[in-house]
TORKOL-4160 file (C-alpha; in steps of 0.2 Angstrom, whole numbers, padded with zeros to 4 digits, m for minus):
424
<pt num="1" X="0119" Y="m0251" Z="0128"/>
<pt num="2" X="0107" Y="m0244" Z="0115"/>
<pt num="3" X="0096" Y="m0236" Z="0129"/>
<pt num="4" X="0111" Y="m0227" Z="0136"/>
<pt num="5" X="0116" Y="m0220" Z="0119"/>
<pt num="6" X="0098" Y="m0213" Z="0117"/>
<pt num="7" X="0098" Y="m0205" Z="0134"/>
<pt num="8" X="0116" Y="m0198" Z="0130"/>
<pt num="9" X="0110" Y="m0190" Z="0114"/>
<pt num="10" X="0094" Y="m0183" Z="0123"/>
<pt num="11" X="0104" Y="m0175" Z="0136"/>
<pt num="12" X="0116" Y="m0167" Z="0123"/>
<pt num="13" X="0100" Y="m0160" Z="0114"/>
<pt num="14" X="0093" Y="m0153" Z="0130"/>
<pt num="15" X="0109" Y="m0145" Z="0135"/>
<pt num="16" X="0111" Y="m0137" Z="0117"/>
<pt num="17" X="0093" Y="m0131" Z="0117"/>
<pt num="18" X="0095" Y="m0122" Z="0134"/>
<pt num="19" X="0111" Y="m0114" Z="0130"/>
<pt num="20" X="0111" Y="m0095" Z="0134"/>
<pt num="21" X="0108" Y="m0084" Z="0118"/>
<pt num="22" X="0116" Y="m0067" Z="0117"/>
<pt num="23" X="0106" Y="m0052" Z="0110"/>
<pt num="24" X="0110" Y="m0034" Z="0107"/>
<pt num="25" X="0097" Y="m0022" Z="0115"/>
<pt num="26" X="0098" Y="m0004" Z="0110"/>
<pt num="27" X="0088" Y="0011" Z="0106"/>
<pt num="28" X="0088" Y="0015" Z="0087"/>
<pt num="29" X="0080" Y="0025" Z="0073"/>
<pt num="30" X="0067" Y="0013" Z="0066"/>
<pt num="31" X="0061" Y="0018" Z="0049"/>
<pt num="32" X="0043" Y="0025" Z="0046"/>
<pt num="33" X="0036" Y="0021" Z="0029"/>
<pt num="34" X="0024" Y="0031" Z="0018"/>
<pt num="35" X="0016" Y="0022" Z="0003"/>
<pt num="36" X="0023" Y="0027" Z="m0014"/>
<pt num="37" X="0005" Y="0033" Z="m0019"/>
<pt num="38" X="0003" Y="0044" Z="m0004"/>
<pt num="39" X="0020" Y="0050" Z="m0005"/>
<pt num="40" X="0019" Y="0055" Z="m0023"/>
<pt num="41" X="0002" Y="0064" Z="m0022"/>
<pt num="42" X="0006" Y="0074" Z="m0006"/>
<pt num="43" X="0013" Y="0090" Z="m0014"/>
<pt num="44" X="0001" Y="0105" Z="m0010"/>
<pt num="45" X="0001" Y="0124" Z="m0009"/>
<pt num="46" X="m0005" Y="0129" Z="0009"/>
<pt num="47" X="m0009" Y="0145" Z="0017"/>
<pt num="48" X="0006" Y="0154" Z="0024"/>
<pt num="49" X="0014" Y="0151" Z="0041"/>
<pt num="50" X="0030" Y="0157" Z="0049"/>
<pt num="51" X="0046" Y="0147" Z="0045"/>
<pt num="52" X="0050" Y="0137" Z="0061"/>
<pt num="53" X="0067" Y="0131" Z="0057"/>
<pt num="54" X="0082" Y="0136" Z="0046"/>
<pt num="55" X="0085" Y="0129" Z="0029"/>
<pt num="56" X="0091" Y="0135" Z="0012"/>
<pt num="57" X="0087" Y="0152" Z="0005"/>
<pt num="58" X="0085" Y="0156" Z="m0013"/>
<pt num="59" X="0080" Y="0172" Z="m0022"/>
<pt num="60" X="0072" Y="0174" Z="m0039"/>
<pt num="61" X="0066" Y="0191" Z="m0046"/>
<pt num="62" X="0057" Y="0199" Z="m0032"/>
<pt num="63" X="0053" Y="0183" Z="m0022"/>
<pt num="64" X="0062" Y="0174" Z="m0008"/>
<pt num="65" X="0061" Y="0156" Z="m0006"/>
<pt num="66" X="0065" Y="0147" Z="0010"/>
<pt num="67" X="0066" Y="0129" Z="0012"/>
<pt num="68" X="0060" Y="0121" Z="0028"/>
<pt num="69" X="0070" Y="0105" Z="0029"/>
<pt num="70" X="0061" Y="0089" Z="0024"/>
<pt num="71" X="0044" Y="0098" Z="0024"/>
<pt num="72" X="0043" Y="0111" Z="0010"/>
<pt num="73" X="0046" Y="0128" Z="0004"/>
<pt num="74" X="0040" Y="0145" Z="0010"/>
<pt num="75" X="0035" Y="0158" Z="m0004"/>
<pt num="76" X="0039" Y="0176" Z="0001"/>
<pt num="77" X="0035" Y="0192" Z="m0009"/>
<pt num="78" X="0051" Y="0202" Z="m0007"/>
<pt num="79" X="0047" Y="0217" Z="m0018"/>
<pt num="80" X="0049" Y="0228" Z="m0003"/>
<pt num="81" X="0063" Y="0220" Z="0008"/>
<pt num="82" X="0057" Y="0232" Z="0022"/>
<pt num="83" X="0040" Y="0223" Z="0022"/>
<pt num="84" X="0041" Y="0205" Z="0015"/>
<pt num="85" X="0025" Y="0197" Z="0013"/>
<pt num="86" X="0023" Y="0178" Z="0016"/>
<pt num="87" X="0012" Y="0171" Z="0001"/>
<pt num="88" X="0011" Y="0153" Z="0005"/>
<pt num="89" X="0019" Y="0136" Z="0009"/>
<pt num="90" X="0023" Y="0123" Z="m0004"/>
<pt num="91" X="0023" Y="0106" Z="0005"/>
<pt num="92" X="0036" Y="0094" Z="m0002"/>
<pt num="93" X="0040" Y="0080" Z="0009"/>
<pt num="94" X="0058" Y="0076" Z="0010"/>
<pt num="95" X="0064" Y="0093" Z="0002"/>
<pt num="96" X="0080" Y="0101" Z="0006"/>
<pt num="97" X="0085" Y="0112" Z="m0008"/>
<pt num="98" X="0078" Y="0121" Z="m0024"/>
<pt num="99" X="0083" Y="0130" Z="m0040"/>
<pt num="100" X="0073" Y="0140" Z="m0052"/>
<pt num="101" X="0075" Y="0143" Z="m0070"/>
<pt num="102" X="0063" Y="0152" Z="m0080"/>
<pt num="103" X="0045" Y="0147" Z="m0075"/>
<pt num="104" X="0051" Y="0131" Z="m0067"/>
<pt num="105" X="0056" Y="0127" Z="m0049"/>
<pt num="106" X="0066" Y="0111" Z="m0047"/>
<pt num="107" X="0066" Y="0103" Z="m0030"/>
<pt num="108" X="0071" Y="0086" Z="m0022"/>
<pt num="109" X="0058" Y="0076" Z="m0014"/>
<pt num="110" X="0068" Y="0062" Z="m0005"/>
<pt num="111" X="0070" Y="0049" Z="m0019"/>
<pt num="112" X="0062" Y="0060" Z="m0033"/>
<pt num="113" X="0065" Y="0076" Z="m0042"/>
<pt num="114" X="0049" Y="0087" Z="m0045"/>
<pt num="115" X="0046" Y="0101" Z="m0057"/>
<pt num="116" X="0035" Y="0115" Z="m0051"/>
<pt num="117" X="0027" Y="0128" Z="m0063"/>
<pt num="118" X="0029" Y="0144" Z="m0054"/>
<pt num="119" X="0024" Y="0156" Z="m0068"/>
<pt num="120" X="0010" Y="0161" Z="m0056"/>
<pt num="121" X="0019" Y="0161" Z="m0039"/>
<pt num="122" X="0002" Y="0161" Z="m0030"/>
<pt num="123" X="m0003" Y="0145" Z="m0038"/>
<pt num="124" X="0012" Y="0134" Z="m0040"/>
<pt num="125" X="0008" Y="0117" Z="m0049"/>
<pt num="126" X="0018" Y="0101" Z="m0050"/>
<pt num="127" X="0019" Y="0097" Z="m0068"/>
<pt num="128" X="0032" Y="0082" Z="m0068"/>
<pt num="129" X="0041" Y="0070" Z="m0057"/>
<pt num="130" X="0057" Y="0061" Z="m0061"/>
<pt num="131" X="0055" Y="0045" Z="m0050"/>
<pt num="132" X="0069" Y="0036" Z="m0041"/>
<pt num="133" X="0083" Y="0047" Z="m0046"/>
<pt num="134" X="0090" Y="0048" Z="m0028"/>
<pt num="135" X="0087" Y="0030" Z="m0023"/>
<pt num="136" X="0098" Y="0032" Z="m0007"/>
<pt num="137" X="0090" Y="0047" Z="0000"/>
<pt num="138" X="0083" Y="0046" Z="0018"/>
<pt num="139" X="0077" Y="0059" Z="0030"/>
<pt num="140" X="0089" Y="0064" Z="0043"/>
<pt num="141" X="0089" Y="0052" Z="0058"/>
<pt num="142" X="0091" Y="0056" Z="0076"/>
<pt num="143" X="0109" Y="0059" Z="0081"/>
<pt num="144" X="0118" Y="0047" Z="0093"/>
<pt num="145" X="0106" Y="0032" Z="0088"/>
<pt num="146" X="0110" Y="0019" Z="0075"/>
<pt num="147" X="0098" Y="0014" Z="0061"/>
<pt num="148" X="0089" Y="m0002" Z="0065"/>
<pt num="149" X="0091" Y="m0016" Z="0052"/>
<pt num="150" X="0090" Y="m0012" Z="0034"/>
<pt num="151" X="0077" Y="m0002" Z="0023"/>
<pt num="152" X="0063" Y="m0012" Z="0015"/>
<pt num="153" X="0058" Y="m0003" Z="m0001"/>
<pt num="154" X="0043" Y="m0014" Z="m0003"/>
<pt num="155" X="0035" Y="m0005" Z="0012"/>
<pt num="156" X="0036" Y="0012" Z="0003"/>
<pt num="157" X="0047" Y="0028" Z="0006"/>
<pt num="158" X="0055" Y="0031" Z="0022"/>
<pt num="159" X="0049" Y="0048" Z="0027"/>
<pt num="160" X="0053" Y="0048" Z="0046"/>
<pt num="161" X="0061" Y="0039" Z="0060"/>
<pt num="162" X="0055" Y="0033" Z="0077"/>
<pt num="163" X="0066" Y="0030" Z="0092"/>
<pt num="164" X="0062" Y="0013" Z="0098"/>
<pt num="165" X="0070" Y="m0002" Z="0108"/>
<pt num="166" X="0078" Y="m0015" Z="0096"/>
<pt num="167" X="0083" Y="m0032" Z="0100"/>
<pt num="168" X="0095" Y="m0042" Z="0089"/>
<pt num="169" X="0103" Y="m0059" Z="0091"/>
<pt num="170" X="0122" Y="m0059" Z="0090"/>
<pt num="171" X="0137" Y="m0069" Z="0093"/>
<pt num="172" X="0147" Y="m0054" Z="0099"/>
<pt num="173" X="0147" Y="m0048" Z="0117"/>
<pt num="174" X="0149" Y="m0029" Z="0116"/>
<pt num="175" X="0147" Y="m0015" Z="0103"/>
<pt num="176" X="0159" Y="m0005" Z="0092"/>
<pt num="177" X="0154" Y="0013" Z="0090"/>
<pt num="178" X="0136" Y="0011" Z="0095"/>
<pt num="179" X="0130" Y="0024" Z="0107"/>
<pt num="180" X="0115" Y="0020" Z="0118"/>
<pt num="181" X="0118" Y="0002" Z="0115"/>
<pt num="182" X="0118" Y="m0012" Z="0128"/>
<pt num="183" X="0118" Y="m0031" Z="0128"/>
<pt num="184" X="0109" Y="m0044" Z="0137"/>
<pt num="185" X="0109" Y="m0063" Z="0139"/>
<pt num="186" X="0093" Y="m0073" Z="0140"/>
<pt num="187" X="0089" Y="m0092" Z="0141"/>
<pt num="188" X="0075" Y="m0090" Z="0128"/>
<pt num="189" X="0075" Y="m0105" Z="0115"/>
<pt num="190" X="0067" Y="m0095" Z="0101"/>
<pt num="191" X="0076" Y="m0082" Z="0091"/>
<pt num="192" X="0071" Y="m0064" Z="0089"/>
<pt num="193" X="0069" Y="m0056" Z="0072"/>
<pt num="194" X="0069" Y="m0037" Z="0068"/>
<pt num="195" X="0059" Y="m0029" Z="0055"/>
<pt num="196" X="0073" Y="m0028" Z="0043"/>
<pt num="197" X="0073" Y="m0032" Z="0025"/>
<pt num="198" X="0126" Y="0151" Z="m0046"/>
<pt num="199" X="0128" Y="0158" Z="m0055"/>
<pt num="200" X="0129" Y="0155" Z="m0074"/>
<pt num="201" X="0117" Y="0165" Z="m0085"/>
<pt num="202" X="0110" Y="0162" Z="m0103"/>
<pt num="203" X="0094" Y="0167" Z="m0111"/>
<pt num="204" X="0083" Y="0160" Z="m0097"/>
<pt num="205" X="0083" Y="0169" Z="m0080"/>
<pt num="206" X="0087" Y="0160" Z="m0065"/>
<pt num="207" X="0089" Y="0163" Z="m0047"/>
<pt num="208" X="0103" Y="0164" Z="m0034"/>
<pt num="209" X="0106" Y="0152" Z="m0020"/>
<pt num="210" X="0115" Y="0154" Z="m0004"/>
<pt num="211" X="0132" Y="0146" Z="m0001"/>
<pt num="212" X="0125" Y="0130" Z="0008"/>
<pt num="213" X="0117" Y="0121" Z="m0005"/>
<pt num="214" X="0119" Y="0104" Z="m0015"/>
<pt num="215" X="0110" Y="0110" Z="m0030"/>
<pt num="216" X="0116" Y="0122" Z="m0043"/>
<pt num="217" X="0113" Y="0127" Z="m0061"/>
<pt num="218" X="0126" Y="0129" Z="m0075"/>
<pt num="219" X="0118" Y="0135" Z="m0092"/>
<pt num="220" X="0105" Y="0122" Z="m0096"/>
<pt num="221" X="0110" Y="0109" Z="m0083"/>
<pt num="222" X="0105" Y="0106" Z="m0066"/>
<pt num="223" X="0118" Y="0097" Z="m0054"/>
<pt num="224" X="0113" Y="0089" Z="m0038"/>
<pt num="225" X="0124" Y="0081" Z="m0026"/>
<pt num="226" X="0117" Y="0065" Z="m0018"/>
<pt num="227" X="0128" Y="0056" Z="m0005"/>
<pt num="228" X="0145" Y="0055" Z="m0015"/>
<pt num="229" X="0137" Y="0056" Z="m0033"/>
<pt num="230" X="0136" Y="0072" Z="m0043"/>
<pt num="231" X="0120" Y="0070" Z="m0054"/>
<pt num="232" X="0118" Y="0080" Z="m0070"/>
<pt num="233" X="0100" Y="0084" Z="m0077"/>
<pt num="234" X="0099" Y="0091" Z="m0095"/>
<pt num="235" X="0086" Y="0105" Z="m0095"/>
<pt num="236" X="0085" Y="0108" Z="m0113"/>
<pt num="237" X="0067" Y="0103" Z="m0111"/>
<pt num="238" X="0063" Y="0112" Z="m0095"/>
<pt num="239" X="0047" Y="0102" Z="m0091"/>
<pt num="240" X="0056" Y="0085" Z="m0094"/>
<pt num="241" X="0073" Y="0085" Z="m0086"/>
<pt num="242" X="0084" Y="0071" Z="m0093"/>
<pt num="243" X="0093" Y="0062" Z="m0080"/>
<pt num="244" X="0112" Y="0058" Z="m0084"/>
<pt num="245" X="0123" Y="0045" Z="m0076"/>
<pt num="246" X="0130" Y="0052" Z="m0060"/>
<pt num="247" X="0149" Y="0055" Z="m0057"/>
<pt num="248" X="0156" Y="0048" Z="m0041"/>
<pt num="249" X="0166" Y="0060" Z="m0030"/>
<pt num="250" X="0178" Y="0052" Z="m0018"/>
<pt num="251" X="0175" Y="0065" Z="m0004"/>
<pt num="252" X="0161" Y="0070" Z="0007"/>
<pt num="253" X="0154" Y="0085" Z="m0002"/>
<pt num="254" X="0143" Y="0098" Z="0007"/>
<pt num="255" X="0141" Y="0112" Z="m0004"/>
<pt num="256" X="0141" Y="0117" Z="m0023"/>
<pt num="257" X="0144" Y="0134" Z="m0031"/>
<pt num="258" X="0144" Y="0137" Z="m0050"/>
<pt num="259" X="0156" Y="0150" Z="m0057"/>
<pt num="260" X="0158" Y="0151" Z="m0076"/>
<pt num="261" X="0158" Y="0133" Z="m0082"/>
<pt num="262" X="0166" Y="0127" Z="m0066"/>
<pt num="263" X="0158" Y="0119" Z="m0050"/>
<pt num="264" X="0167" Y="0122" Z="m0034"/>
<pt num="265" X="0163" Y="0109" Z="m0021"/>
<pt num="266" X="0165" Y="0112" Z="m0002"/>
<pt num="267" X="0170" Y="0096" Z="0006"/>
<pt num="268" X="0175" Y="0091" Z="0024"/>
<pt num="269" X="0193" Y="0089" Z="0018"/>
<pt num="270" X="0196" Y="0103" Z="0005"/>
<pt num="271" X="0189" Y="0112" Z="m0010"/>
<pt num="272" X="0187" Y="0102" Z="m0026"/>
<pt num="273" X="0185" Y="0110" Z="m0044"/>
<pt num="274" X="0176" Y="0102" Z="m0058"/>
<pt num="275" X="0174" Y="0108" Z="m0076"/>
<pt num="276" X="0158" Y="0106" Z="m0085"/>
<pt num="277" X="0164" Y="0109" Z="m0103"/>
<pt num="278" X="0156" Y="0092" Z="m0106"/>
<pt num="279" X="0140" Y="0095" Z="m0096"/>
<pt num="280" X="0135" Y="0077" Z="m0096"/>
<pt num="281" X="0152" Y="0071" Z="m0088"/>
<pt num="282" X="0159" Y="0084" Z="m0077"/>
<pt num="283" X="0178" Y="0083" Z="m0076"/>
<pt num="284" X="0189" Y="0084" Z="m0061"/>
<pt num="285" X="0201" Y="0098" Z="m0062"/>
<pt num="286" X="0210" Y="0102" Z="m0045"/>
<pt num="287" X="0210" Y="0101" Z="m0026"/>
<pt num="288" X="0215" Y="0112" Z="m0012"/>
<pt num="289" X="0216" Y="0102" Z="0004"/>
<pt num="290" X="0214" Y="0107" Z="0022"/>
<pt num="291" X="0212" Y="0099" Z="0038"/>
<pt num="292" X="0195" Y="0091" Z="0042"/>
<pt num="293" X="0181" Y="0103" Z="0044"/>
<pt num="294" X="0165" Y="0110" Z="0036"/>
<pt num="295" X="0168" Y="0120" Z="0020"/>
<pt num="296" X="0156" Y="0132" Z="0011"/>
<pt num="297" X="0164" Y="0140" Z="m0005"/>
<pt num="298" X="0159" Y="0156" Z="m0015"/>
<pt num="299" X="0168" Y="0163" Z="m0030"/>
<pt num="300" X="0170" Y="0180" Z="m0038"/>
<pt num="301" X="0182" Y="0184" Z="m0052"/>
<pt num="302" X="0199" Y="0176" Z="m0048"/>
<pt num="303" X="0196" Y="0172" Z="m0030"/>
<pt num="304" X="0187" Y="0159" Z="m0020"/>
<pt num="305" X="0182" Y="0163" Z="m0002"/>
<pt num="306" X="0181" Y="0147" Z="0009"/>
<pt num="307" X="0176" Y="0145" Z="0027"/>
<pt num="308" X="0181" Y="0130" Z="0037"/>
<pt num="309" X="0172" Y="0126" Z="0053"/>
<pt num="310" X="0175" Y="0113" Z="0067"/>
<pt num="311" X="0164" Y="0105" Z="0080"/>
<pt num="312" X="0150" Y="0098" Z="0069"/>
<pt num="313" X="0147" Y="0079" Z="0071"/>
<pt num="314" X="0152" Y="0076" Z="0053"/>
<pt num="315" X="0165" Y="0089" Z="0051"/>
<pt num="316" X="0174" Y="0087" Z="0068"/>
<pt num="317" X="0192" Y="0095" Z="0066"/>
<pt num="318" X="0199" Y="0110" Z="0075"/>
<pt num="319" X="0200" Y="0124" Z="0062"/>
<pt num="320" X="0189" Y="0139" Z="0061"/>
<pt num="321" X="0195" Y="0151" Z="0048"/>
<pt num="322" X="0192" Y="0161" Z="0032"/>
<pt num="323" X="0203" Y="0156" Z="0017"/>
<pt num="324" X="0206" Y="0167" Z="0002"/>
<pt num="325" X="0211" Y="0156" Z="m0013"/>
<pt num="326" X="0218" Y="0162" Z="m0030"/>
<pt num="327" X="0208" Y="0152" Z="m0043"/>
<pt num="328" X="0214" Y="0162" Z="m0059"/>
<pt num="329" X="0222" Y="0146" Z="m0064"/>
<pt num="330" X="0209" Y="0133" Z="m0059"/>
<pt num="331" X="0221" Y="0119" Z="m0062"/>
<pt num="332" X="0232" Y="0127" Z="m0049"/>
<pt num="333" X="0222" Y="0135" Z="m0035"/>
<pt num="334" X="0233" Y="0144" Z="m0022"/>
<pt num="335" X="0229" Y="0148" Z="m0004"/>
<pt num="336" X="0234" Y="0166" Z="m0002"/>
<pt num="337" X="0229" Y="0170" Z="0015"/>
<pt num="338" X="0219" Y="0164" Z="0030"/>
<pt num="339" X="0210" Y="0173" Z="0044"/>
<pt num="340" X="0204" Y="0166" Z="0061"/>
<pt num="341" X="0185" Y="0165" Z="0064"/>
<pt num="342" X="0175" Y="0158" Z="0079"/>
<pt num="343" X="0164" Y="0145" Z="0070"/>
<pt num="344" X="0160" Y="0151" Z="0052"/>
<pt num="345" X="0146" Y="0144" Z="0041"/>
<pt num="346" X="0140" Y="0151" Z="0025"/>
<pt num="347" X="0146" Y="0167" Z="0016"/>
<pt num="348" X="0143" Y="0178" Z="0001"/>
<pt num="349" X="0152" Y="0192" Z="m0009"/>
<pt num="350" X="0145" Y="0206" Z="m0020"/>
<pt num="351" X="0157" Y="0218" Z="m0027"/>
<pt num="352" X="0169" Y="0224" Z="m0014"/>
<pt num="353" X="0158" Y="0218" Z="0001"/>
<pt num="354" X="0161" Y="0201" Z="0009"/>
<pt num="355" X="0149" Y="0193" Z="0021"/>
<pt num="356" X="0153" Y="0179" Z="0033"/>
<pt num="357" X="0141" Y="0170" Z="0044"/>
<pt num="358" X="0152" Y="0167" Z="0060"/>
<pt num="359" X="0140" Y="0156" Z="0070"/>
<pt num="360" X="0137" Y="0162" Z="0087"/>
<pt num="361" X="0149" Y="0177" Z="0083"/>
<pt num="362" X="0136" Y="0184" Z="0071"/>
<pt num="363" X="0137" Y="0192" Z="0054"/>
<pt num="364" X="0153" Y="0200" Z="0049"/>
<pt num="365" X="0155" Y="0212" Z="0035"/>
<pt num="366" X="0172" Y="0215" Z="0027"/>
<pt num="367" X="0179" Y="0226" Z="0013"/>
<pt num="368" X="0185" Y="0215" Z="0000"/>
<pt num="369" X="0193" Y="0229" Z="m0012"/>
<pt num="370" X="0209" Y="0220" Z="m0009"/>
<pt num="371" X="0203" Y="0201" Z="m0009"/>
<pt num="372" X="0219" Y="0194" Z="m0001"/>
<pt num="373" X="0218" Y="0205" Z="0014"/>
<pt num="374" X="0199" Y="0206" Z="0016"/>
<pt num="375" X="0199" Y="0196" Z="0032"/>
<pt num="376" X="0208" Y="0211" Z="0040"/>
<pt num="377" X="0196" Y="0224" Z="0034"/>
<pt num="378" X="0181" Y="0222" Z="0046"/>
<pt num="379" X="0167" Y="0235" Z="0042"/>
<pt num="380" X="0153" Y="0229" Z="0054"/>
<pt num="381" X="0148" Y="0215" Z="0064"/>
<pt num="382" X="0131" Y="0210" Z="0071"/>
<pt num="383" X="0135" Y="0199" Z="0087"/>
<pt num="384" X="0117" Y="0196" Z="0092"/>
<pt num="385" X="0113" Y="0183" Z="0078"/>
<pt num="386" X="0117" Y="0165" Z="0076"/>
<pt num="387" X="0121" Y="0167" Z="0057"/>
<pt num="388" X="0120" Y="0152" Z="0045"/>
<pt num="389" X="0120" Y="0158" Z="0027"/>
<pt num="390" X="0118" Y="0174" Z="0017"/>
<pt num="391" X="0114" Y="0180" Z="m0001"/>
<pt num="392" X="0120" Y="0197" Z="m0005"/>
<pt num="393" X="0113" Y="0204" Z="m0021"/>
<pt num="394" X="0108" Y="0221" Z="m0028"/>
<pt num="395" X="0113" Y="0230" Z="m0011"/>
<pt num="396" X="0102" Y="0219" Z="m0001"/>
<pt num="397" X="0109" Y="0205" Z="0010"/>
<pt num="398" X="0097" Y="0191" Z="0015"/>
<pt num="399" X="0103" Y="0182" Z="0030"/>
<pt num="400" X="0096" Y="0166" Z="0039"/>
<pt num="401" X="0100" Y="0163" Z="0057"/>
<pt num="402" X="0093" Y="0152" Z="0071"/>
<pt num="403" X="0079" Y="0164" Z="0075"/>
<pt num="404" X="0074" Y="0171" Z="0058"/>
<pt num="405" X="0078" Y="0179" Z="0042"/>
<pt num="406" X="0086" Y="0196" Z="0042"/>
<pt num="407" X="0088" Y="0208" Z="0027"/>
<pt num="408" X="0101" Y="0222" Z="0026"/>
<pt num="409" X="0104" Y="0237" Z="0014"/>
<pt num="410" X="0122" Y="0238" Z="0011"/>
<pt num="411" X="0122" Y="0251" Z="m0003"/>
<pt num="412" X="0134" Y="0260" Z="0008"/>
<pt num="413" X="0144" Y="0246" Z="0016"/>
<pt num="414" X="0150" Y="0258" Z="0029"/>
<pt num="415" X="0133" Y="0261" Z="0035"/>
<pt num="416" X="0123" Y="0245" Z="0034"/>
<pt num="417" X="0105" Y="0246" Z="0038"/>
<pt num="418" X="0093" Y="0232" Z="0045"/>
<pt num="419" X="0077" Y="0233" Z="0034"/>
<pt num="420" X="0067" Y="0218" Z="0041"/>
<pt num="421" X="0066" Y="0202" Z="0051"/>
<pt num="422" X="0055" Y="0187" Z="0048"/>
<pt num="423" X="0054" Y="0178" Z="0065"/>
<pt num="424" X="0055" Y="0159" Z="0067"/>
């Protein structure tokens, strides 16, 4: 009897050990790490090269700064907009935006904020780094592929991704919202483990950004939008920014624009307004909702100009339009008018001239003498440009598109003149 029992248990054990096991098998973004030491000593000023992809644009004095997403910043002497001169390239791994105040350029470098002395623009020098203020920051991953496992910060900073096949043990047969995924069943008895573990002025001059940015200045404060948190930095001591506790924002914020003491946020579901009377703790003021879509904002006097765009992966939606919003009472923003667009991105306004980057439809220039009806007052359009963002200032409009940076003279907005193009 005892022998039969032993044999029975042995058979059960063998049957259990040989039971088929289920795995997920799929292509995924696998993190590529750089050591903290290497990452934090990698900033350098290099010889100039042509920008090869569109990023944020920024102007300061007679200089144009163009970010090359996740790689660094191009320095361009723009004293003569008809003949811009590329000075050099400041390599900053993980950079996506910048602001300049006085002699200092502030830029994100993935998880850190860096302070660069640009008193001599031909010899920019990193003079400070505030570490780990953006702990959740990651480089953009390849669309349509999930991220494999979790981030192991002990390995360093994630500075890139590599598409690789990943295999994970699971008890579920099938995937939910996982493109490029598949499952397979194997009779292996050993498990598989993944490698997981704008503009406000005071006594210090500052620059002007485009409408598609997540960094802005209000007096002596820098505000950075990181994921869903608005982070203030006190710049009273410009070399040593003082990090303040971030303010959680409940929507997906894409752009920031400062006007007076207010920050206007473009989100995928509407425009938010925050007051910075207490600069350490910006206070929510009001919302103007819209259907889902990407949403840059610029403000001049009593009106906010908002574009809403459909079609992007994050934005989705089905609306493409220009909205004119009365913000004379910031506690009660009122939508005054809407105008159809094809697929609008960034925009800018200077005096009575409104510029709208309408994607494949190009750059559109409107007379905004009467702001509420400005969308009906088309002056000029340039259809041969895939327009993304624009800064109009002192009669020069600097536009960034898919194939380069364009500069226009609009001193006479009825006869706009192309001055130059920097090719990508």
